[in-house]
Each structure stands twice: as C-alpha cells, then as structure tokens.
N, C-alpha and C positions, 0 to 999 in steps of 0.2 A: 504494499499500500504506500504510494507516494505521499509526501506531506510537504507543506511549505510554511515558512515562518515569515511574518510581516509585522512591522510596527503599525500601531493605530494611526490611520490617516482619515481625513475628512472625505465625504462622499465625492467631492469634486476631484480628489486625487485617487479615487478607487482604482483607476486603471493601473496605478503603480503598485497596488496591493492585490494583484491577480493571483489566485490560488491555483487554478487549473484552466487551461485554454479550452475553447470550444472544440469538439471533435464531432465530425459528421457521423450521423446515425448512432450517437451515443449520448447518454446523460452523465453528469458529474454527480456522484452521490457522496455526501459528507459522511465520513465514518467516525471521526474523532475531532475534537476541538479542545485546545488548552489555551486559556487566556491567563497570561502572567502579568497582572497589574500590581505586583508587590512593590515595584519601584515607581509606579505611575504617579502622575501629579494630581489625578482626580478620578472620580467615578466615570465610567464610560459605558455607553450603550453600543454594543458590537453587533453588526448586521452582516449576514451572509446575503449577497446579492447575486442574482442570475441576470446575465447580460447576453442577449441574443437578437438576431435579426430574423423575423419570420419569413417564410417563403412568400414569394409574390402571389397575389390572388386577384380575382376579377375586380377590376377598377383601381388596383394599386400595383403598379409595376415594380416599384422600389419602396417597400415598407421601411419605416424608421426603426432604428435599434430600440429594443425594449429593455428596461431595467426593472426588475421585480425583486422586492425584498422577500427572502424565503425563510429567514430565521433571525430573531433578535434576542439578545441576552444582556443583562446589566452586570458589569464587572466593577465591584466596589474597590476603591483605592486600598491597596495593601493585600488584596486577595489573589489567589491562584485558583482558577475554575477549570475543572476537567470534565468534559462531556464525552460520553461513549456513544456507541452505535444506537443503543436503545433511546438515549436522549435526543438524538438527531434523526430518529426514524422519520422517513418521509421528506427529508431535506434533499431535494434533487434539483439540479440546475440544467436546463435545456441547452444552455450555451456555456459561456465562460463563467467560472465562479470567482467572485471577488469578495473582499471583506473590507468594511469601513466602519468608522466610529463617529460618534457625535463630537469628538475633539481629537485633534492630532496630538500624539504623545509618543515621543521616541523611546520612552521607558515602559510602554505597554506593548507586550509582544503577544501575537496571536499565531498559533500553530493549528493548521487544519490538515487532517488526513483524509484522503478521498480515493475513490475508484471511479473508473469510467465503466458504465454498464451499457451494453448494446441491447 
C-alpha cells in the first residue's frame, strides 16, 4: 500500500498536497490516515478531496473539473490521530486524491495510505 506525507496546506494550495494521481478506470481508496498535529500551531480541520474531470456529455463538450470533499476530521493542537480502514470505509476518490486544511501549518503532517481499485 503506497502512502504519501504532506504538510497542512490551504485549499487553494491543495494541488501541492496531492496524495494519489487520477488513474483511468480506477478509484483511489483511502486505507489509513495519520495526522500528526503534535507540533502544530492550532487546531485544524483536515479534508480529503476528490478532484476529477467528468466525461463529456450531451450539451457539454468540455466539462469543468470537479472538486468534492470526501472526508473531514478535526485535529486538535498537540494530538496525533490515526484512522484505519474501518474509520475510512467508503472514502473513495474518482480522480486525484488531495488533502487540505483550514489553515496552512508546516508542523502539522498528514500521512495517507491508499490503493487504486479497478
């Protein structure tokens, strides 16, 4: 199971916090998540975001990119939170999986383990 570690970033910078790239004919499934806010400067709301471009359909030749929030959790300053597969059951991204926070914090680290499922 691959995993990626990122620091907490704002939604506007979420492209810099990409966990997994979009893969054709597959979804990205979150398997684990650890939020280390022990050294962070504040409480943070952490969001797993799904970013994809839908297929063209009647009347729309070039649909716009969609951004959908799939999971939210609050990380209290000083805490380390670990979520397992049961906690993340049903968190699937049709496109790229990104993570962002309500505040940028270079000392709040988010690790997400994931798999691609076809």
